[in-house]
C-alpha positions in Angstrom: 63.2 69.5 32.0 64.7 66.3 30.7 66.4 67.6 27.8 68.2 70.4 29.6 71.6 71.1 27.9 74.3 72.3 30.1 77.6 74.1 29.4 81.1 73.0 30.6 81.0 75.6 33.4 77.4 74.5 34.5 78.5 70.8 34.6 81.6 71.7 36.7 79.3 73.5 39.1 76.8 70.7 39.1 79.4 68.1 39.8 81.4 70.4 42.1 84.7 69.9 40.3 87.0 72.2 38.3 86.2 73.1 34.8 89.5 71.5 33.6 88.5 68.2 35.1 85.2 68.2 33.2 87.0 69.2 30.0 89.5 66.3 30.4 86.8 63.7 31.3 84.6 64.7 28.2 87.7 64.9 25.8 88.8 61.4 27.1 85.2 60.2 26.4 84.7 59.3 30.1 81.8 61.9 30.5 79.0 62.0 28.2 79.0 65.2 26.2 79.2 66.6 22.6 80.8 69.6 20.8 78.8 72.4 19.3 81.6 74.2 17.3 84.5 74.4 19.7 82.3 74.3 22.9 81.3 71.2 24.8 77.6 70.7 25.8 76.0 68.1 28.0 72.5 66.6 28.5 71.6 66.8 32.1 69.7 63.5 31.7 72.9 61.8 30.5 75.0 63.3 33.4 72.4 61.9 35.9 72.7 58.4 34.4 76.6 58.7 34.3 76.5 59.6 38.1 74.2 56.6 38.9 76.6 54.3 36.8 79.6 55.7 38.7 77.9 54.8 42.0 77.4 51.3 41.0 81.1 50.8 40.1 82.2 50.8 43.7 
């Protein structure tokens, strides 16, 4: 499913990092995400593209 929406916790598990790291990156607009009320949400497709872009920055 291309339009899968993930929670902050799911993103932390997906990236294998702490939830606080995901929150900080999202709040600093370094990780693609959006807020629904007070909760962060992330499109898996956008995260996969972000990962690819990070790999090319080496």
